[in-house]
N, C-alpha and C positions, 0 to 999 in steps of 0.2 A: 130626256136622256135615254138612249137605246140600251136595253138590257136583255141578255139571253141567259135564262136560268135553266140549267140542265139537271136532270134527276133520273134515277133508275139504275145507275151503275152499281156494281157489286161483284161478289164472288159467286160463281156458278160452276157446276160440274160439266165436264164434256158431254155433249148431247143435250144439254139443258137449254132453256130459253130465258130471255131477258128483254124487257121493253124500256127503251130510253125515251125521255121526253125533253123537249126544249120549249119553254114558255118565253115568247118574245113580247116585249113592251117598248113603247116609245116610237113605234113605226110599224108599217106593214111592208113586207118584203116579197118581191116577185120571185126570188129564188132562195131556197133554203136547203141545207144539206148537212151531212155528217162526214167528218174526216176522222182519221185515227192515226195515232203515232205510237209505235212500239219502241222499246228501248233500243237506241243505236240506229234508228231509222227515221226518215223524214215523214212528214204528214202525207197521207194518201187519201184520196177521195173514196169514201165508202158508197155513198149514194146521194143524189140530189133530186129535188122536185120543184117544179114551178107552181105558181098560184093556180095555173090551169090544169095541173095534174100530170104533166110530162115528167118522166123519171129517167134517171141514169144510174146504173149500178156497176160497181167494180166486178170483174169476172169472178173474183174469189168469193163473192158473197151472193151471186145470183142463185136463186132458188132457195136460199136460206133466210135472207133478210128482206124485209119489206118496209119501204119508207112511205109514210103518209103524212098529211097535214090537215088540220082543221082550221080553215081560214077564219071562221067565226070566232074561234078561241085564240087565234094567232099562235097556234102551238104546232110543233113538229114532233113526229114520232119515228122511232126505228124499232120494229119488231125483229128480234134476232132469235132464230131457231137453229137447232142442230149445231150448237156452238162448239168450236174447236179450240185447242190450245193456242193456235196461231191467231185467233181473234183477240187475244189478250193485248190490250193497248189502252191508252187514254183516248177517249172519244170526245170530239169537239163539235159543237153546233156552229154553223156558219150561216149568215144571212146577208142578203144584198139585193140590189136591183140588177136588171140585166146589164146595165152599164157599169156597175161597180163590182160585180161578182169576182172578177179576176184582177181587182185593184186593191190598193191599200185602204180604200174607203169602205170595204166590206167589214162586217162585224163578226166577232168571235165570242163564244162562251168561254168559261174558265176550264172546261173539260171535266169529264167524269171517268173514273177508273173502272174498266171491265177486266176481270180476271177469270179465266177459264182454267180450272185446275181441280183434280181429284184429291 
């Protein structure tokens, strides 16, 4: 059974940092990424990374967020620096193969809340 377990969310002050983790089990995934959903908005891609290290970032987080993965540990990370209030959202881990990434057969974690507020 595939399972994606997210951790690291919480409350942080503007300008602060947070590191999210997503531990995957039950399979190895060619593509993994982070999406986020703020109240009243749809889910948007934050960043993605392939098993080979190719990355994609949303323009809104470039220069502030860094996505990495440890293939040996089958774990995905998102280092978030210089956090802003607009980064407040539920962050979801996503995993899949090249062929399933944009299909219903990709996998999702339960989400972890990130709140940026003073």
